[in-house]
C-alpha positions in Angstrom: -16.9 18.9 13.2 -18.4 15.5 14.7 -18.5 15.1 18.5 -19.0 11.4 17.8 -15.3 11.8 16.9 -11.7 11.5 18.9 -10.1 15.1 19.3 -7.1 13.6 17.6 -9.5 12.2 14.8 -11.4 16.0 14.2 -7.7 17.7 14.4 -6.8 14.9 11.1 -9.8 15.5 9.1 -10.2 19.4 10.1 -8.4 20.3 6.8 -10.8 18.5 4.9 -13.8 20.3 6.6 -13.8 23.0 3.7 -14.2 21.3 0.4 -15.9 18.1 1.4 -18.8 17.8 -1.4 -19.0 14.6 -2.5 -18.6 15.4 -5.9 -15.2 17.3 -5.3 -13.8 13.5 -3.7 -15.5 11.7 -6.4 -13.9 14.2 -8.7 -10.9 14.3 -7.0 -10.4 10.0 -6.4 -11.0 9.5 -10.5 -8.5 12.5 -11.5 -6.1 11.0 -9.2 -6.2 7.6 -10.3 -7.1 9.3 -14.5 -3.6 10.6 -13.8 -2.2 7.6 -12.8 -3.2 5.6 -15.3 -2.0 8.0 -18.0 1.6 8.9 -16.5 1.8 4.8 -16.5 0.9 4.7 -20.5 3.3 7.1 -21.1 6.3 5.8 -19.2 5.5 2.8 -20.8 5.7 4.2 -24.5 8.4 6.5 -23.3 10.5 3.0 -22.2 9.4 1.2 -25.5 10.8 4.2 -27.7 13.9 4.6 -25.9 14.7 1.0 -26.0 13.5 0.6 -29.5 16.2 3.8 -29.8 19.0 2.2 -28.5 18.8 -1.6 -29.9 15.9 -3.2 -32.0 13.8 -5.9 -29.5 15.0 -3.9 -26.5 12.0 -1.8 -26.2 9.4 -4.7 -26.5 11.5 -7.1 -24.3 11.7 -4.1 -21.8 7.7 -4.4 -21.6 7.6 -8.1 -21.7 9.7 -7.9 -18.3 7.8 -5.2 -16.8 4.3 -7.3 -17.6 6.1 -10.7 -15.7 7.2 -8.2 -12.8 10.2 -10.8 -12.2 12.9 -8.5 -12.5 14.8 -6.0 -10.8 13.8 -3.2 -13.4 10.1 -4.5 -13.5 9.8 -4.2 -9.6 11.8 -0.6 -9.7 9.3 0.2 -12.3 6.4 -0.7 -10.9 6.6 0.8 -7.9 7.2 3.8 -9.3 4.6 4.0 -11.2 2.6 4.0 -7.5 4.7 6.5 -6.6 3.1 8.9 -9.2 0.0 9.1 -7.2 1.9 11.4 -5.1 2.5 14.6 -7.2 -1.2 13.7 -8.7 -2.7 14.1 -5.4 -0.7 17.5 -5.1 -2.1 19.5 -8.1 -5.6 17.5 -6.8 -5.2 18.9 -3.5 -4.0 22.2 -5.1 -6.4 23.5 -7.3 -9.5 21.5 -6.7 -9.1 21.3 -2.7 -7.2 24.4 -2.3 -5.1 22.6 0.3 -1.5 21.4 0.4 -0.5 18.1 -0.1 0.9 18.1 3.6 -2.3 17.8 5.1 -3.1 14.4 4.8 -0.1 13.6 7.3 -2.0 14.9 10.1 -2.3 18.2 12.1 1.4 19.1 11.9 1.9 18.5 8.5 4.8 16.7 8.7 5.2 12.7 9.4 5.3 11.2 13.2 8.4 9.2 12.4 8.1 7.9 17.0 4.8 6.5 15.6 6.0 5.4 11.9 9.3 3.4 13.7 6.5 2.0 16.6 4.2 0.1 13.7 7.3 -0.6 11.6 8.9 -2.8 14.4 6.1 -4.7 14.9 5.2 -6.0 11.8 9.0 -6.5 11.5 9.1 -8.5 14.4 5.7 -10.8 13.4 7.3 -10.8 10.2 10.6 -12.4 11.7 8.3 -15.1 12.8 7.0 -15.9 9.6 10.1 -15.6 7.6 11.7 -17.7 10.4 8.7 -20.8 9.8 9.0 -20.5 5.6 13.1 -20.7 6.2 12.3 -24.2 7.7 9.2 -25.0 6.0 9.7 -24.0 2.4 12.4 -24.7 0.2 13.3 -20.6 -0.3 15.9 -20.2 -3.3 18.4 -17.3 -3.3 17.7 -15.2 -5.8 20.9 -12.8 -6.1 24.5 -13.2 -4.2 24.2 -10.6 -0.9 26.7 -8.3 -2.4 23.8 -7.1 -5.5 21.2 -7.1 -2.6 22.7 -5.2 -0.8 24.2 -2.7 -3.6 20.5 -2.0 -4.5 18.8 -2.4 -1.0 18.9 1.8 -0.2 17.4 2.4 -3.3 15.2 -0.7 -2.8 14.3 1.1 0.5 13.5 4.5 -0.9 11.0 3.7 -3.8 9.2 1.1 -1.3 9.3 4.4 1.5 7.0 6.5 -1.9 4.8 3.8 -2.8 3.2 3.2 0.1 3.4 6.0 1.5 1.5 7.0 -2.4 -1.6 4.4 -1.4 -1.7 5.5 2.3 -1.9 9.2 1.1 -4.6 8.2 -1.4 -6.6 5.5 0.8 -6.1 6.7 4.2 -5.4 10.6 3.9 -7.9 11.8 1.1 -10.4 9.5 0.6 -10.8 8.8 4.8 -10.4 12.4 5.4 -12.5 13.9 2.9 -15.3 11.4 3.3 -15.3 11.4 7.2 -15.6 15.4 7.0 -19.0 15.3 5.0 -20.5 11.3 6.8 -20.6 10.5 10.5 -20.7 6.7 9.5 -18.3 4.7 10.3 -19.1 2.3 6.9 -18.8 5.4 4.9 -15.2 6.2 6.3 -14.0 3.5 7.7 -15.4 0.7 5.5 -15.5 2.3 1.8 -12.6 3.0 1.2 -11.2 -0.2 2.9 -13.3 -2.1 0.5 -11.8 0.2 -2.4 -8.5 -0.9 -1.3 -9.7 -4.6 -0.9 -11.2 -4.6 -4.6 -7.6 -2.8 -6.4 -5.9 -6.5 -5.3 -8.0 -8.2 -7.0 -6.4 -10.2 -9.8 -7.7 -13.4 -10.8 -5.4 -14.0 -13.4 -2.2 -14.4 -10.5 -4.9 -15.8 -7.9 -7.2 -17.7 -9.7 -10.3 -19.0 -7.5 -8.3 -17.4 -4.3 -8.6 -13.7 -5.8 -11.5 -13.0 -3.3 -9.9 -14.2 -0.6 -7.0 -11.6 -1.1 -9.7 -8.7 -1.5 -10.8 -10.2 1.6 -7.3 -9.8 3.4 -6.3 -7.1 1.9 -9.6 -5.5 2.6 -9.1 -6.1 6.3 -5.7 -4.9 6.4 -7.1 -1.3 5.0 -9.8 -1.5 7.7 -6.9 -1.9 10.5 -4.7 0.5 8.3 -8.2 2.8 8.8 -8.6 2.6 12.8 -5.3 3.1 13.5 -4.9 6.4 11.2 -8.7 7.4 13.1 -7.1 6.2 16.7 -4.1 8.3 16.3 -5.3 11.0 14.1 -1.9 10.9 11.8 -1.0 8.7 8.8 2.1 7.8 10.3 1.3 4.4 12.2 -0.4 3.3 8.7 2.5 4.3 6.6 5.0 2.6 9.2 2.7 -0.6 8.8 2.4 0.0 5.4 6.0 0.0 4.4 7.3 -3.1 7.0 4.6 -5.2 5.3 5.6 -4.7 1.9 9.3 -4.6 2.6 8.9 -8.4 4.0 7.4 -9.7 1.0 9.2 -7.5 -1.8 12.6 -7.3 -0.4 13.4 -10.3 1.6 10.9 -13.6 0.8 8.7 -13.7 -1.7 7.2 -16.1 -4.2 8.2 -16.1 -8.1 5.7 -13.9 -9.8 5.0 -10.0 -10.2 6.9 -7.3 -7.5 9.4 -10.0 -6.9 12.1 -9.1 -8.7 14.4 -7.4 -5.7 13.5 -10.0 -2.7 16.4 -11.8 -1.8 15.1 -15.0 -1.3 12.2 -17.1 -3.6 10.5 -20.0 -2.9 7.3 -21.5 -4.7 4.2 -21.4 -4.3 1.0 -22.1 -6.5 -1.0 -19.2 -5.7 -4.4 -20.8 -7.2 -4.1 -24.0 -5.6 -6.2 -25.3 -2.4 -3.1 -25.2 0.4 -2.4 -21.6 -0.7 -6.4 -20.9 -0.1 -6.2 -23.0 3.4 -2.7 -20.6 4.0 -4.9 -17.5 3.2 -7.7 -18.1 5.1 -5.2 -18.9 8.1 -3.6 -15.6 7.5 -7.0 -13.9 7.8 -7.7 -15.2 11.1 -4.2 -14.3 12.0 -5.1 -11.2 11.2 -8.7 -10.9 12.5 -6.9 -12.5 16.0 -4.5 -9.8 16.0 -6.8 -7.0 15.4 -9.1 -8.1 18.5 -6.2 -7.5 20.7 -5.1 -4.8 19.1 -8.8 -3.7 20.2 -8.5 -4.4 23.3 -5.1 -2.5 23.7 -6.6 0.4 22.5 -9.9 0.5 24.2 -9.2 3.5 25.4 -8.3 5.3 22.7 -11.7 6.1 21.0 -12.7 7.1 17.9 
């Protein structure tokens, strides 16, 4: 173990120590995403064939629906696909690393719900402030009746929990643990997973010239989540932060587009416009200020 790391973080990465070879980590990451893509392909083909069997033309219609991502079915389908990385991780950890999936959560092998709730509450409080500002400054459209939204809310929260948990297990669990168990440099175990996380959100089709700002924002979010994970020695706070952030965007207030099918309110925004670029830069600056405050508060909890 590395003595320069805090006891909490050393305990967090301990399960990865025995099999932290670089080749093993790279192979594991490649296999996770390969299995994810294979599952996506199989589920897509299955959906298309089943739809065509039920009614000619339905399969093609469902696939177009998922591609646009603007319906309840499409949102559930896309989040479910991301959640399939959890069983993929289970397979890779069991057969390649010889350790159980629960070791990604922390030393106890369980979710620390106190940390999870505390982290989620912070984001929800900030989300309420942001939503209130948007409510009074943007033209909102109620996408569905309240009763319909409430009926779908419980399954949406469940699949959203699985989706955010899957992403955290891959980036802040598996990748951060494996790299920290092998390398001393924070540039490797802190920055590299966050950079990959940011690049995974690169979408020039949706964001145009603003795509790299989105990468910067999500990359910074990745750094924050990785830092929180390292300081607490648990995946729970990052899971709570990620869940609450996606809840506000995907289930309450969103712009029309991918993963907007379950949002209660929609508001128009050109994601490729210079105005949106300015808003994104302000968001990036706000995150930096907020993270700076967090660092001051947490200065006694060393990495």
